[in-house]
C-alpha positions as CSV (number, residue, x, y, z in Angstrom):
1,M,0.0,0.0,0.0
2,F,1.4,3.4,-0.9
3,F,0.8,6.5,1.1
4,R,0.4,9.8,-0.7
5,K,0.8,13.2,0.8
6,K,-2.5,14.9,0.7
7,D,-2.6,18.2,-1.2
8,K,-2.7,20.9,1.4
9,Q,-5.0,23.8,0.7
10,I,-3.4,27.1,1.6
11,Q,-5.7,29.2,3.8
12,K,-5.8,32.8,2.8
13,K,-5.0,35.2,5.7
14,S,-4.6,38.9,5.9
15,Y,-2.5,41.5,7.7
16,D,-2.6,45.2,8.3
17,S,-0.5,46.4,5.3
18,A,-0.9,50.0,6.3
19,N,0.9,49.4,9.7
20,Q,2.8,46.2,9.2
21,K,5.4,44.9,6.7
22,P,6.3,41.3,6.0
23,V,9.9,40.4,7.1
24,I,12.1,37.4,7.8
25,K,13.8,37.5,11.2
26,C,17.2,35.7,11.0
27,S,19.3,34.6,13.9
28,I,23.0,35.4,13.5
29,C,24.0,32.6,15.9
30,N,22.2,29.6,14.5
31,G,20.7,30.7,11.2
32,E,17.1,30.1,12.2
33,Q,14.6,32.1,10.2
34,V,11.1,33.1,11.3
35,A,8.6,34.8,9.0
36,G,6.3,37.5,10.5
37,F,5.3,41.1,10.4
38,Q,7.1,44.2,11.7
39,D,5.1,47.2,12.9
40,V,6.3,50.1,10.8
41,H,5.7,52.6,13.7
42,T,7.1,50.8,16.7
43,G,9.4,48.2,15.1
44,S,7.9,45.4,17.1
45,F,8.0,41.9,15.4
46,E,5.1,39.5,15.4
47,E,6.1,35.9,14.6
48,V,3.9,33.8,12.3
49,M,5.9,30.7,11.3
50,L,9.3,29.1,11.2
51,I,10.9,29.0,7.8
52,R,12.9,25.8,7.4
53,N,13.1,25.7,3.6
54,S,11.9,27.4,0.4
55,E,8.5,25.5,0.6
56,D,7.8,27.1,4.0
57,L,8.6,30.5,2.5
58,F,6.2,29.8,-0.4
59,V,3.4,28.8,2.0
60,F,3.9,32.0,4.0
61,K,3.9,34.3,1.0
62,S,0.8,32.4,-0.5
63,Q,-1.2,32.6,2.7
64,Y,-0.8,36.4,3.0
65,G,-0.8,37.2,-0.8
66,I,2.8,38.6,-0.6
67,E,4.6,39.0,-4.0
68,G,8.3,39.7,-4.5
69,D,11.1,39.6,-2.1
70,I,10.8,39.9,1.7
71,S,13.3,41.9,3.6
72,K,15.4,40.3,6.4
73,I,16.1,41.7,9.8
74,Y,18.7,40.4,12.2
């Protein structure tokens, strides 16, 4: 019997694009990357998901309708 990975449907989510911008927070020490949103007024960061590979990044961008490159913060 073969097991197939079920096709995951990506749920559409939204964020406050007037007050937040999508960023990837990178750790200098261990290289860990976390996708989330940074408040443009206060600079506070809201974590959304861990980015382990390019597929995770694709899912994050697809969920929130983000096109183009995402800036990185350290």
